[in-house]
C-alpha positions as CSV (number, residue, x, y, z in Angstrom):
1,M,112.9,78.6,81.0
2,T,113.5,76.7,84.7
3,S,111.6,73.5,84.9
4,G,109.7,72.9,88.2
5,T,107.1,70.9,89.9
6,Q,105.2,69.1,87.9
7,A,103.8,66.4,89.7
8,K,100.3,68.8,90.4
9,H,100.2,69.9,87.4
10,P,100.8,67.3,84.7
11,G,99.1,69.1,81.8
12,R,101.3,71.6,81.9
13,R,105.2,71.0,81.2
14,N,106.6,73.9,82.6
15,A,104.7,74.5,86.4
16,M,106.3,76.0,89.2
17,R,106.1,76.4,92.7
18,I,106.2,79.7,93.4
19,L,105.6,81.5,96.6
20,V,104.4,84.9,96.4
21,T,104.5,87.2,99.5
22,G,101.8,89.9,100.0
23,N,99.8,88.1,97.9
24,L,96.5,89.8,99.5
25,G,97.6,93.3,98.8
26,Y,97.5,95.7,96.1
27,V,99.6,94.2,93.4
28,G,100.0,90.8,95.0
29,S,96.2,89.9,94.2
30,H,97.0,90.2,90.6
31,L,100.0,88.1,90.8
32,V,98.2,85.2,92.3
33,E,95.4,85.3,89.8
34,I,98.1,85.4,86.5
35,L,100.3,82.8,88.0
36,V,97.2,80.4,88.9
37,K,95.8,80.8,85.7
38,A,98.8,79.6,84.1
39,G,98.7,76.6,86.2
40,H,101.3,77.3,88.7
41,D,101.4,76.0,92.5
42,V,101.3,78.9,94.2
43,I,101.5,79.6,97.9
44,G,100.7,82.7,99.5
45,C,102.5,84.8,102.4
46,D,100.6,87.8,103.9
47,L,99.4,88.9,107.1
48,S,96.3,90.5,105.9
49,L,96.9,93.6,107.5
50,F,94.1,95.8,104.5
51,P,90.9,93.4,104.8
52,E,88.6,96.7,104.3
53,A,90.4,97.2,101.0
54,V,89.3,94.2,99.5
55,C,86.4,95.2,97.1
56,G,86.4,91.8,94.6
57,D,86.6,88.2,94.9
58,L,90.2,87.2,94.9
59,I,91.6,84.1,93.4
60,K,93.2,82.1,96.2
61,P,96.7,80.3,96.6
62,G,96.8,76.9,96.9
63,N,98.1,77.4,100.2
64,Q,98.2,80.6,102.6
65,L,101.1,81.2,104.7
66,N,99.1,83.9,107.2
67,K,102.3,85.3,109.2
68,D,105.2,88.2,108.6
69,F,107.6,87.1,105.8
70,R,110.0,87.2,108.4
71,L,108.9,84.3,109.9
72,I,109.0,82.2,107.1
73,T,111.2,79.3,107.5
74,E,113.6,77.2,105.8
75,E,111.3,74.4,106.1
76,D,108.2,76.6,104.9
77,L,110.8,77.2,101.8
78,L,111.5,73.3,100.8
79,G,110.5,72.5,97.5
80,I,109.9,76.2,96.2
81,D,110.7,77.3,92.8
82,A,110.5,80.8,92.9
83,I,109.9,83.5,94.9
84,A,108.0,86.9,94.0
85,H,108.7,89.3,97.3
86,L,106.1,91.8,96.9
87,A,105.8,92.1,100.8
88,G,106.6,95.5,103.0
89,L,106.2,98.8,103.6
90,S,105.0,100.6,101.1
91,N,104.3,104.0,102.1
92,D,107.0,106.9,102.3
93,P,104.7,108.1,105.3
94,M,104.8,105.3,107.2
95,G,108.6,105.6,106.8
96,E,108.6,108.9,108.0
97,L,106.9,107.9,111.0
98,N,109.3,104.8,111.6
99,P,112.5,104.5,109.7
100,G,114.0,102.2,111.8
101,L,110.8,99.6,111.3
102,T,111.0,100.1,107.3
103,M,114.5,99.3,107.2
104,Q,113.8,96.2,109.2
105,V,111.0,95.1,107.3
106,N,112.0,96.1,103.4
107,G,115.8,96.0,104.0
108,I,116.8,93.8,106.7
109,G,114.1,91.6,106.5
110,T,114.2,91.3,102.9
111,L,117.9,90.1,102.9
112,E,117.2,87.5,105.4
113,L,114.5,85.8,103.5
114,A,116.7,85.5,100.4
115,K,119.5,84.5,102.3
116,R,116.9,81.2,103.7
117,A,115.5,80.9,100.4
118,K,118.9,80.2,99.0
119,K,119.7,77.7,101.5
120,A,116.7,75.7,100.6
121,S,117.6,75.8,97.0
122,V,115.3,77.8,96.2
123,K,116.2,79.0,92.7
124,I,114.3,82.4,91.9
125,F,114.2,85.5,94.3
126,A,112.2,88.1,91.9
127,F,112.4,91.7,94.0
128,A,109.7,94.5,94.0
129,S,112.1,97.3,93.9
130,S,111.1,100.9,93.1
131,C,112.3,103.5,90.6
132,S,111.7,106.1,93.5
133,I,115.4,105.3,94.4
134,Y,116.6,107.8,91.7
135,G,115.3,110.3,93.5
136,N,115.8,113.7,92.1
137,T,117.4,114.2,88.7
138,S,118.1,115.6,85.5
139,S,116.0,116.2,82.7
140,L,117.2,112.3,81.3
141,P,115.4,109.5,82.3
142,R,117.6,107.5,84.4
143,T,119.2,103.8,83.5
144,E,120.2,101.2,85.9
145,V,123.7,102.4,85.8
146,D,123.0,106.0,86.9
147,E,123.3,107.3,90.1
148,T,120.5,106.7,92.5
149,A,119.3,109.6,95.3
150,P,116.6,107.9,97.6
151,L,114.5,110.5,99.2
152,S,112.8,108.5,101.6
153,E,113.2,106.2,104.2
154,Y,111.1,103.7,101.7
155,A,113.4,104.0,99.2
156,T,116.6,103.7,101.1
157,S,115.1,100.7,102.2
158,K,114.4,99.2,98.7
159,L,118.5,100.1,97.2
160,F,119.4,98.7,100.9
161,A,117.8,95.4,99.8
162,E,119.1,95.5,96.3
163,N,122.9,95.9,97.1
164,G,122.5,93.7,100.0
165,L,120.7,91.0,96.9
166,K,123.4,91.6,94.3
167,E,125.9,89.5,96.9
168,L,123.5,86.8,97.0
169,A,123.2,86.1,93.6
170,S,124.7,83.1,92.1
171,D,124.5,80.1,89.3
172,Q,122.2,78.6,91.7
173,F,120.0,81.0,93.0
174,Q,119.2,83.8,90.0
175,V,118.0,87.3,92.1
176,Y,116.1,89.8,89.5
177,L,115.7,93.6,91.2
178,L,112.6,94.5,89.4
179,R,113.0,98.5,90.0
180,N,109.4,99.5,89.2
181,A,107.7,102.2,87.9
182,T,104.7,104.2,90.1
183,A,102.1,101.9,90.1
184,Y,98.3,102.9,89.9
185,G,95.0,101.1,88.3
186,D,91.9,99.0,89.2
187,S,92.3,96.1,91.7
188,K,90.2,93.8,94.1
189,V,92.6,95.0,96.7
190,F,92.5,98.8,96.1
191,R,94.7,101.6,97.1
192,S,93.3,105.4,97.1
193,D,97.0,106.8,98.3
194,L,98.7,106.6,94.9
195,V,98.8,109.6,92.7
196,V,96.6,108.4,89.7
197,N,94.2,106.1,91.9
198,D,94.2,109.3,94.7
199,L,92.8,112.1,92.1
200,S,90.7,109.4,90.0
201,A,88.8,108.4,93.7
202,G,88.4,112.2,94.3
203,M,86.4,113.0,91.0
204,T,84.3,109.6,91.5
205,A,83.3,110.7,95.0
206,F,83.1,114.7,94.9
207,G,83.7,115.8,91.2
208,V,86.8,117.7,92.2
209,A,90.5,116.5,93.3
210,E,93.8,118.6,94.1
211,I,97.2,117.5,93.0
212,K,99.0,118.1,96.3
213,S,102.1,119.6,94.5
214,D,102.8,122.2,91.7
215,G,102.3,119.2,89.2
216,S,105.5,119.8,87.8
217,P,107.5,116.6,89.3
218,W,108.0,113.9,86.3
219,R,107.3,110.1,87.4
220,P,107.1,106.9,85.3
221,F,103.9,104.7,85.8
222,I,102.7,101.1,85.4
223,H,99.0,99.7,85.9
224,C,99.4,97.4,88.6
225,K,98.5,94.5,86.2
226,D,101.4,94.6,84.1
227,M,103.7,94.9,87.3
228,A,102.1,91.5,88.1
229,R,102.8,90.2,84.3
230,A,106.4,91.6,85.1
231,F,106.9,89.2,87.8
232,K,105.6,86.4,86.0
233,L,107.6,87.0,82.9
234,F,111.0,86.9,84.8
235,I,109.9,84.2,86.8
236,E,109.1,82.0,84.1
237,E,111.6,83.1,81.4
238,N,114.5,83.3,83.9
239,P,116.7,85.8,82.2
240,T,120.0,84.6,84.0
241,K,122.0,87.6,82.4
242,T,120.1,90.1,84.3
243,S,120.6,88.6,87.6
244,G,121.9,90.3,90.4
245,V,121.6,93.3,88.3
246,P,118.4,96.0,88.6
247,V,116.2,96.1,86.0
248,N,113.5,99.4,85.4
249,V,109.9,97.9,85.0
250,G,107.7,100.3,83.1
251,F,107.4,101.4,79.4
252,K,109.0,104.5,78.0
253,E,105.9,106.4,76.9
254,E,104.5,106.0,80.2
255,N,106.4,109.0,81.8
256,F,104.2,111.9,82.6
257,Q,104.5,115.0,84.7
258,I,101.5,114.9,87.5
259,K,100.1,117.9,85.6
260,D,99.5,115.9,82.8
261,I,97.8,113.2,84.4
262,G,95.7,115.4,85.7
263,N,94.5,116.9,82.7
264,M,93.8,113.2,81.5
265,I,91.5,112.4,84.6
266,E,89.7,115.6,83.6
267,K,89.3,114.4,80.4
268,V,88.0,111.0,80.9
269,W,85.6,112.2,83.2
270,E,84.3,115.3,81.4
271,S,82.9,116.9,84.3
272,G,84.5,118.3,87.1
273,K,87.8,120.0,88.3
274,I,91.4,119.0,89.4
275,S,93.4,121.8,90.8
276,L,97.1,122.5,91.6
277,N,97.9,123.2,95.4
278,S,99.5,126.8,94.9
279,N,101.1,127.0,98.4
280,A,102.4,123.1,97.9
281,I,105.9,122.9,99.1
282,V,107.8,121.5,95.5
283,D,108.1,117.8,95.5
284,P,111.7,116.9,95.7
285,R,110.8,113.5,94.1
286,D,111.2,114.7,90.3
287,Y,112.5,111.7,87.8
288,K,112.0,110.4,84.0
289,V,113.3,106.8,83.5
290,D,114.6,105.1,80.7
291,F,112.6,101.4,80.5
292,T,115.3,100.1,77.3
293,K,117.1,97.3,79.1
294,L,113.4,95.7,79.6
295,E,112.2,96.6,76.3
296,N,115.7,94.8,74.4
297,L,115.4,91.9,77.2
298,F,111.5,91.2,76.8
299,P,110.4,93.2,73.3
300,S,107.1,91.6,73.3
301,F,106.3,93.0,76.7
302,R,104.0,96.1,76.1
303,P,101.3,97.9,78.1
304,E,97.8,96.0,78.4
305,H,97.0,98.8,80.6
306,P,98.8,102.1,79.2
307,L,97.4,105.4,81.5
308,E,94.8,106.5,79.5
309,F,93.3,103.4,78.6
310,G,93.7,102.4,82.2
311,I,91.9,105.4,83.5
312,H,89.0,104.9,82.1
313,Q,89.1,101.5,83.4
314,L,89.5,102.8,86.9
315,K,87.0,105.2,86.5
316,T,84.5,102.1,85.7
317,E,85.9,100.2,88.4
318,L,85.1,102.7,91.1
319,I,81.7,103.7,89.7
320,N,81.0,99.8,90.0
321,M,82.2,100.1,93.6
322,N,80.0,102.8,94.3
323,Y,82.9,104.8,95.5
324,S,81.3,107.5,97.6
325,P,82.2,110.3,100.0
326,K,82.0,108.1,102.7
327,D,84.6,105.8,101.4
328,H,87.3,109.2,101.6
329,D,86.6,109.9,104.1
330,S,86.7,106.3,105.8
331,K,90.4,106.0,104.3
332,K,89.7,102.6,104.0
333,Y,91.2,102.3,100.6
334,V,94.0,104.1,102.6
335,R,97.6,102.0,103.7
336,L,98.7,104.3,106.5
337,P,96.0,104.9,108.7
338,E,95.6,100.8,108.6
339,L,99.5,100.3,109.3
340,K,99.2,102.8,111.9
341,K,96.5,100.5,113.7
342,N,98.2,97.2,113.0
343,I,101.7,98.4,113.9
344,G,102.3,95.8,116.9
345,K,101.8,93.1,114.0
346,L,105.2,94.4,112.7
347,G,107.2,95.5,115.5
348,S,108.4,98.7,116.8
């Protein structure tokens, strides 16, 4: 393991100083919590674009940078051991609305941050990429060496960043490219614009929900808490042999067709109905993913929140949140409306 700053945690041998970008987000809020509990000195960086989505008490980092990650300076990074880079525009429709901005933030912005980090002697840069870069594939699960075919500006920007980050990797600057499966699950900064969450939220509010496709596409899924655990694992274990090469992050048994997700949610809610949109345009994003590399790298890393169990958790949390038709109609847990309102903070 990489040694890090220990002065602030004298009782913990391998405490590190870790910057989490997007720490006030859906996954970032979990990551801060588990890093702080592990004894690390955590610095957050976030524009706080989604304050209405906060539905629980957040564990605060030791220090908070309230700014766009693209404005992080070399001076800000002095003394940082590792960066978990989660911040970015996370919505496919946003990418279509403003493709130039999506590339500026997710692509170019990521590379500029990494360059400054390398100059500041940061040791580890863990990047949140996405399995969505596989696009539409054959029935065989995609491995990291298979061809990519991004079908959205979001996926294109992630692949662009991956390719640039590979060139920055060195013995002194370990770069981890985490191609994450589709996130879902309960969070203290909730999102209802992810397929499992969307269907679950509809069932909670109305007792009915609609799959916005014919249900046939395949997706790999990972609970947002397990995704956060993966970032912690890469940073703490620092598996240098995988620096500069992508690693699919998820679990082989968590590949499902969307219609299967609907059936699972119906069983958990017991009453209510999930329907297919018979007039829907076929969703071109259709891919299974192979997670053998991750499994070989960390054999003991298994899902703590597999989908079937995670849906039960999600139902409980939505009920505890008193999720209502008003919440659904207000779209306060949907990222796109908030991004549109705050686009001036991101540039245009």
